[in-house]
NUMARNU-993502 format. One record per residue (C-alpha): residue in three letters; residue number from 1; x, y, z. Coordinates in Angstrom, 2 decimals, always signed. Example, Ala and Ser with C-alpha at 12.3 -4.5 7.8 and 13.67 -1.06 7.14 Angstrom:
@residu ALA&num 1&px +12.30&py -4.50&pz +7.80 $
@residu SER&num 2&px +13.67&py -1.06&pz +7.14 $
% end
This chain:
@residu UNK&num 1&px +0.00&py +0.00&pz +0.00 $
@residu UNK&num 2&px +2.70&py +2.49&pz +0.98 $
@residu UNK&num 3&px +4.80&py +1.64&pz -2.08 $
@residu UNK&num 4&px +1.76&py +2.20&pz -4.28 $
@residu UNK&num 5&px +1.13&py +5.56&pz -2.60 $
@residu UNK&num 6&px +4.78&py +6.61&pz -3.09 $
@residu UNK&num 7&px +4.62&py +5.72&pz -6.77 $
@residu UNK&num 8&px +1.35&py +7.66&pz -7.07 $
@residu UNK&num 9&px +2.88&py +10.69&pz -5.35 $
@residu UNK&num 10&px +5.78&py +10.70&pz -7.81 $
@residu UNK&num 11&px +3.51&py +10.21&pz -10.81 $
@residu UNK&num 12&px +0.99&py +12.92&pz -9.86 $
@residu UNK&num 13&px +3.82&py +15.29&pz -8.93 $
@residu UNK&num 14&px +5.38&py +14.86&pz -12.36 $
@residu UNK&num 15&px +2.01&py +15.33&pz -14.05 $
@residu UNK&num 16&px +1.54&py +18.60&pz -12.15 $
@residu UNK&num 17&px +5.03&py +19.84&pz -13.07 $
@residu UNK&num 18&px +4.77&py +19.04&pz -16.77 $
@residu UNK&num 19&px +1.07&py +19.39&pz -17.51 $
@residu UNK&num 20&px -0.32&py +21.84&pz -14.93 $
@residu UNK&num 21&px -2.18&py +24.45&pz -17.05 $
@residu UNK&num 22&px -1.08&py +27.96&pz -16.07 $
@residu UNK&num 23&px -4.16&py +29.52&pz -17.67 $
@residu UNK&num 24&px -6.59&py +27.36&pz -15.63 $
@residu UNK&num 25&px -5.75&py +28.28&pz -12.05 $
@residu UNK&num 26&px -8.43&py +26.11&pz -10.43 $
@residu UNK&num 27&px -7.29&py +23.05&pz -12.36 $
@residu UNK&num 28&px -3.64&py +23.74&pz -11.57 $
@residu UNK&num 29&px -4.38&py +24.10&pz -7.85 $
@residu UNK&num 30&px -6.27&py +20.78&pz -7.87 $
@residu UNK&num 31&px -3.37&py +19.07&pz -9.65 $
@residu UNK&num 32&px -0.94&py +20.58&pz -7.14 $
@residu UNK&num 33&px -2.97&py +19.38&pz -4.16 $
@residu UNK&num 34&px -3.39&py +15.79&pz -5.37 $
@residu UNK&num 35&px +0.19&py +14.71&pz -4.47 $
@residu UNK&num 36&px -0.26&py +16.37&pz -1.06 $
@residu UNK&num 37&px -3.48&py +14.42&pz -0.47 $
@residu UNK&num 38&px -1.61&py +11.22&pz -1.35 $
@residu UNK&num 39&px +1.22&py +12.17&pz +1.02 $
@residu UNK&num 40&px -1.40&py +12.63&pz +3.74 $
@residu UNK&num 41&px -2.74&py +9.13&pz +3.02 $
@residu UNK&num 42&px +0.84&py +7.83&pz +3.06 $
@residu UNK&num 43&px +1.25&py +9.35&pz +6.51 $
@residu UNK&num 44&px -1.92&py +7.68&pz +7.79 $
@residu UNK&num 45&px -0.64&py +4.36&pz +6.41 $
@residu UNK&num 46&px +2.76&py +4.73&pz +8.11 $
@residu UNK&num 47&px +3.05&py +2.87&pz +11.44 $
@residu UNK&num 48&px +3.98&py +5.21&pz +14.29 $
@residu UNK&num 49&px +7.35&py +4.22&pz +15.76 $
@residu UNK&num 50&px +7.91&py +7.55&pz +17.54 $
@residu UNK&num 51&px +4.61&py +8.18&pz +19.30 $
@residu UNK&num 52&px +0.96&py +8.43&pz +18.37 $
@residu UNK&num 53&px +0.85&py +12.12&pz +19.31 $
@residu UNK&num 54&px +3.90&py +12.78&pz +17.09 $
@residu UNK&num 55&px +2.03&py +11.20&pz +14.19 $
@residu UNK&num 56&px -1.10&py +13.26&pz +14.85 $
@residu UNK&num 57&px +0.79&py +16.55&pz +15.03 $
@residu UNK&num 58&px +2.84&py +15.80&pz +11.89 $
@residu UNK&num 59&px -0.31&py +14.96&pz +9.95 $
@residu UNK&num 60&px -2.00&py +18.12&pz +11.23 $
@residu UNK&num 61&px +1.00&py +20.15&pz +10.03 $
@residu UNK&num 62&px +0.89&py +18.43&pz +6.66 $
@residu UNK&num 63&px -2.81&py +19.22&pz +6.31 $
@residu UNK&num 64&px -2.19&py +22.91&pz +7.10 $
@residu UNK&num 65&px +0.60&py +22.96&pz +4.49 $
@residu UNK&num 66&px -1.81&py +21.41&pz +2.02 $
@residu UNK&num 67&px -4.26&py +24.23&pz +2.66 $
@residu UNK&num 68&px -1.37&py +26.68&pz +2.22 $
@residu UNK&num 69&px -0.60&py +25.15&pz -1.19 $
@residu UNK&num 70&px -4.11&py +26.02&pz -2.27 $
@residu UNK&num 71&px -3.98&py +29.65&pz -1.16 $
@residu UNK&num 72&px -0.36&py +30.47&pz -2.02 $
@residu UNK&num 73&px -1.57&py +32.14&pz -5.21 $
@residu UNK&num 74&px -2.70&py +34.87&pz -2.79 $
@residu UNK&num 75&px +0.82&py +35.16&pz -1.47 $
@residu UNK&num 76&px +0.32&py +36.64&pz +2.00 $
@residu UNK&num 77&px -2.49&py +34.19&pz +2.77 $
@residu UNK&num 78&px -0.21&py +31.31&pz +1.75 $
@residu UNK&num 79&px +2.71&py +32.69&pz +3.74 $
@residu UNK&num 80&px +0.65&py +32.96&pz +6.92 $
@residu UNK&num 81&px -0.84&py +29.48&pz +6.47 $
@residu UNK&num 82&px +2.58&py +27.91&pz +5.90 $
@residu UNK&num 83&px +3.77&py +29.75&pz +9.02 $
@residu UNK&num 84&px +1.18&py +27.86&pz +11.07 $
@residu UNK&num 85&px +2.10&py +24.61&pz +9.34 $
@residu UNK&num 86&px +5.66&py +25.06&pz +10.54 $
@residu UNK&num 87&px +4.41&py +25.65&pz +14.08 $
@residu UNK&num 88&px +2.82&py +22.20&pz +14.00 $
@residu UNK&num 89&px +6.06&py +20.66&pz +12.77 $
@residu UNK&num 90&px +8.01&py +22.51&pz +15.47 $
@residu UNK&num 91&px +5.64&py +21.14&pz +18.12 $
@residu UNK&num 92&px +6.04&py +17.58&pz +16.80 $
@residu UNK&num 93&px +9.83&py +17.79&pz +16.55 $
@residu UNK&num 94&px +10.08&py +19.32&pz +20.01 $
@residu UNK&num 95&px +8.12&py +16.42&pz +21.43 $
@residu UNK&num 96&px +10.45&py +13.96&pz +19.70 $
@residu UNK&num 97&px +13.71&py +15.75&pz +20.56 $
@residu UNK&num 98&px +16.39&py +13.55&pz +22.10 $
@residu UNK&num 99&px +19.70&py +14.47&pz +23.72 $
@residu UNK&num 100&px +20.67&py +18.15&pz +23.38 $
@residu UNK&num 101&px +22.54&py +19.02&pz +20.20 $
@residu UNK&num 102&px +25.58&py +21.31&pz +20.63 $
@residu UNK&num 103&px +24.62&py +24.92&pz +19.94 $
@residu UNK&num 104&px +27.50&py +25.31&pz +17.50 $
@residu UNK&num 105&px +25.56&py +22.98&pz +15.18 $
@residu UNK&num 106&px +23.05&py +25.81&pz +14.73 $
@residu UNK&num 107&px +25.68&py +28.23&pz +13.38 $
@residu UNK&num 108&px +25.12&py +27.28&pz +9.69 $
@residu UNK&num 109&px +21.35&py +27.72&pz +10.07 $
@residu UNK&num 110&px +21.72&py +31.08&pz +11.81 $
@residu UNK&num 111&px +24.26&py +32.31&pz +9.25 $
@residu UNK&num 112&px +22.01&py +31.20&pz +6.40 $
@residu UNK&num 113&px +19.01&py +32.89&pz +8.00 $
@residu UNK&num 114&px +20.84&py +36.19&pz +8.44 $
@residu UNK&num 115&px +22.03&py +36.06&pz +4.84 $
@residu UNK&num 116&px +18.54&py +35.36&pz +3.49 $
@residu UNK&num 117&px +16.96&py +38.00&pz +5.71 $
@residu UNK&num 118&px +19.42&py +40.63&pz +4.49 $
@residu UNK&num 119&px +19.01&py +39.56&pz +0.86 $
@residu UNK&num 120&px +15.29&py +38.81&pz +0.56 $
@residu UNK&num 121&px +13.69&py +40.95&pz +3.28 $
@residu UNK&num 122&px +16.26&py +43.69&pz +2.70 $
@residu UNK&num 123&px +15.13&py +43.99&pz -0.91 $
@residu UNK&num 124&px +11.57&py +44.54&pz +0.27 $
@residu UNK&num 125&px +12.54&py +47.15&pz +2.85 $
@residu UNK&num 126&px +14.49&py +48.97&pz +0.13 $
@residu UNK&num 127&px +11.36&py +48.96&pz -2.03 $
@residu UNK&num 128&px +9.30&py +50.41&pz +0.82 $
@residu UNK&num 129&px +7.46&py +47.11&pz +1.47 $
@residu UNK&num 130&px +7.88&py +47.22&pz +5.25 $
@residu UNK&num 131&px +5.04&py +44.85&pz +6.13 $
@residu UNK&num 132&px +6.11&py +42.26&pz +3.57 $
@residu UNK&num 133&px +9.75&py +42.53&pz +4.65 $
@residu UNK&num 134&px +8.79&py +41.97&pz +8.28 $
@residu UNK&num 135&px +6.58&py +39.02&pz +7.34 $
@residu UNK&num 136&px +9.48&py +37.47&pz +5.41 $
@residu UNK&num 137&px +11.79&py +37.81&pz +8.43 $
@residu UNK&num 138&px +9.18&py +36.16&pz +10.67 $
@residu UNK&num 139&px +8.80&py +33.32&pz +8.17 $
@residu UNK&num 140&px +12.57&py +32.83&pz +7.87 $
@residu UNK&num 141&px +12.77&py +32.66&pz +11.67 $
@residu UNK&num 142&px +10.02&py +30.05&pz +12.02 $
@residu UNK&num 143&px +11.35&py +27.79&pz +9.26 $
@residu UNK&num 144&px +14.86&py +27.91&pz +10.74 $
@residu UNK&num 145&px +13.46&py +27.00&pz +14.16 $
@residu UNK&num 146&px +11.64&py +24.15&pz +12.45 $
@residu UNK&num 147&px +14.94&py +23.00&pz +10.91 $
@residu UNK&num 148&px +16.76&py +23.23&pz +14.24 $
@residu UNK&num 149&px +14.05&py +21.30&pz +16.09 $
@residu UNK&num 150&px +14.20&py +18.61&pz +13.37 $
@residu UNK&num 151&px +17.96&py +18.30&pz +13.92 $
@residu UNK&num 152&px +17.34&py +17.84&pz +17.65 $
@residu UNK&num 153&px +15.08&py +14.85&pz +16.99 $
@residu UNK&num 154&px +18.01&py +12.93&pz +15.46 $
@residu UNK&num 155&px +15.46&py +11.35&pz +13.14 $
@residu UNK&num 156&px +17.14&py +11.22&pz +9.69 $
@residu UNK&num 157&px +13.93&py +11.62&pz +7.70 $
@residu UNK&num 158&px +12.83&py +14.60&pz +9.80 $
@residu UNK&num 159&px +16.22&py +16.29&pz +9.42 $
@residu UNK&num 160&px +16.55&py +15.86&pz +5.66 $
@residu UNK&num 161&px +12.89&py +16.74&pz +5.16 $
@residu UNK&num 162&px +13.23&py +19.97&pz +7.12 $
@residu UNK&num 163&px +16.39&py +20.95&pz +5.24 $
@residu UNK&num 164&px +14.72&py +20.28&pz +1.89 $
@residu UNK&num 165&px +11.76&py +22.41&pz +3.01 $
@residu UNK&num 166&px +14.19&py +25.27&pz +3.70 $
@residu UNK&num 167&px +15.72&py +24.78&pz +0.23 $
@residu UNK&num 168&px +12.30&py +24.80&pz -1.45 $
@residu UNK&num 169&px +11.21&py +28.01&pz +0.27 $
@residu UNK&num 170&px +14.55&py +29.60&pz -0.52 $
@residu UNK&num 171&px +14.15&py +28.88&pz -4.24 $
@residu UNK&num 172&px +10.64&py +30.32&pz -4.14 $
@residu UNK&num 173&px +11.73&py +33.49&pz -2.31 $
@residu UNK&num 174&px +14.71&py +34.12&pz -4.60 $
@residu UNK&num 175&px +12.57&py +33.67&pz -7.71 $
@residu UNK&num 176&px +9.77&py +35.88&pz -6.41 $
@residu UNK&num 177&px +11.72&py +38.70&pz -4.81 $
@residu UNK&num 178&px +15.22&py +38.81&pz -6.31 $
@residu UNK&num 179&px +15.71&py +37.18&pz -9.71 $
@residu UNK&num 180&px +13.91&py +34.67&pz -11.92 $
@residu UNK&num 181&px +15.32&py +31.17&pz -11.57 $
@residu UNK&num 182&px +15.54&py +28.79&pz -14.52 $
@residu UNK&num 183&px +13.46&py +25.64&pz -13.93 $
@residu UNK&num 184&px +11.87&py +27.40&pz -10.97 $
@residu UNK&num 185&px +8.84&py +25.10&pz -10.73 $
@residu UNK&num 186&px +11.00&py +21.97&pz -10.73 $
@residu UNK&num 187&px +13.39&py +23.38&pz -8.13 $
@residu UNK&num 188&px +10.60&py +24.47&pz -5.81 $
@residu UNK&num 189&px +8.17&py +21.59&pz -6.15 $
@residu UNK&num 190&px +10.56&py +18.63&pz -6.32 $
@residu UNK&num 191&px +12.29&py +19.73&pz -3.11 $
@residu UNK&num 192&px +8.93&py +20.58&pz -1.54 $
@residu UNK&num 193&px +7.21&py +17.27&pz -2.27 $
@residu UNK&num 194&px +10.36&py +15.37&pz -1.22 $
@residu UNK&num 195&px +10.47&py +17.38&pz +2.02 $
@residu UNK&num 196&px +6.87&py +16.54&pz +2.89 $
@residu UNK&num 197&px +7.33&py +12.85&pz +2.08 $
@residu UNK&num 198&px +10.44&py +12.67&pz +4.29 $
@residu UNK&num 199&px +8.85&py +14.57&pz +7.18 $
@residu UNK&num 200&px +5.81&py +12.27&pz +7.07 $
@residu UNK&num 201&px +8.11&py +9.23&pz +6.75 $
@residu UNK&num 202&px +9.76&py +10.26&pz +10.02 $
@residu UNK&num 203&px +6.61&py +8.92&pz +11.71 $
@residu UNK&num 204&px +8.09&py +5.49&pz +11.02 $
@residu UNK&num 205&px +11.67&py +6.33&pz +12.08 $
@residu UNK&num 206&px +13.13&py +4.37&pz +14.95 $
@residu UNK&num 207&px +15.05&py +6.00&pz +17.75 $
@residu UNK&num 208&px +18.45&py +4.38&pz +18.12 $
@residu UNK&num 209&px +20.22&py +4.22&pz +21.47 $
@residu UNK&num 210&px +23.61&py +2.79&pz +22.32 $
@residu UNK&num 211&px +23.96&py +0.27&pz +25.10 $
@residu UNK&num 212&px +26.94&py +0.21&pz +27.46 $
@residu UNK&num 213&px +28.74&py -1.73&pz +24.75 $
@residu UNK&num 214&px +28.77&py +0.68&pz +21.78 $
@residu UNK&num 215&px +28.99&py -2.27&pz +19.41 $
@residu UNK&num 216&px +25.48&py -3.33&pz +20.40 $
@residu UNK&num 217&px +22.50&py -1.32&pz +19.27 $
@residu UNK&num 218&px +19.29&py -1.28&pz +21.25 $
@residu UNK&num 219&px +16.34&py -0.37&pz +19.05 $
% end
């Protein structure tokens, strides 16, 4: 069942990328949401190896992101909705966090966030778009917190999913606010769908602990 859903996610995602009609917005939105609906089903079909509450919160976050996908054509509405989706992911990752991660591990995320804030939000402040610039900074902050909380879970799928989500949003922001990117749709949507699949797949990740003998793994 899960393999069938994964294949369907890939197929419908490719159909959206190559055949989504730009002139028919309603049809394009529906085609965009179909892979997300399948990812949601994939999440329901994934056995919870972290906790049942983790699964519920992750699926709630995915559903909010799905709603955001539908309203992103009205950019501020989409931005705000995605913001709340990240709050759900943060709550789930916080619940699943394991041993503390050294703070120095956050330096790349912080440096990247400062760079993007100066580049993307700075361009909006320069254009007199104060509200939009502030909203972009708030969004950068919440997605970086989401990435950091994913790292603290030590769940590989959650970590790589969160980092891909950051990449996807970065491509979108650069294309929208700075300069047009070639193959923009592919860059944004491939990383985005992959991010959501990985985050949902983290429901089935196992925590790994070392016993007194580091050569023996207790799962």
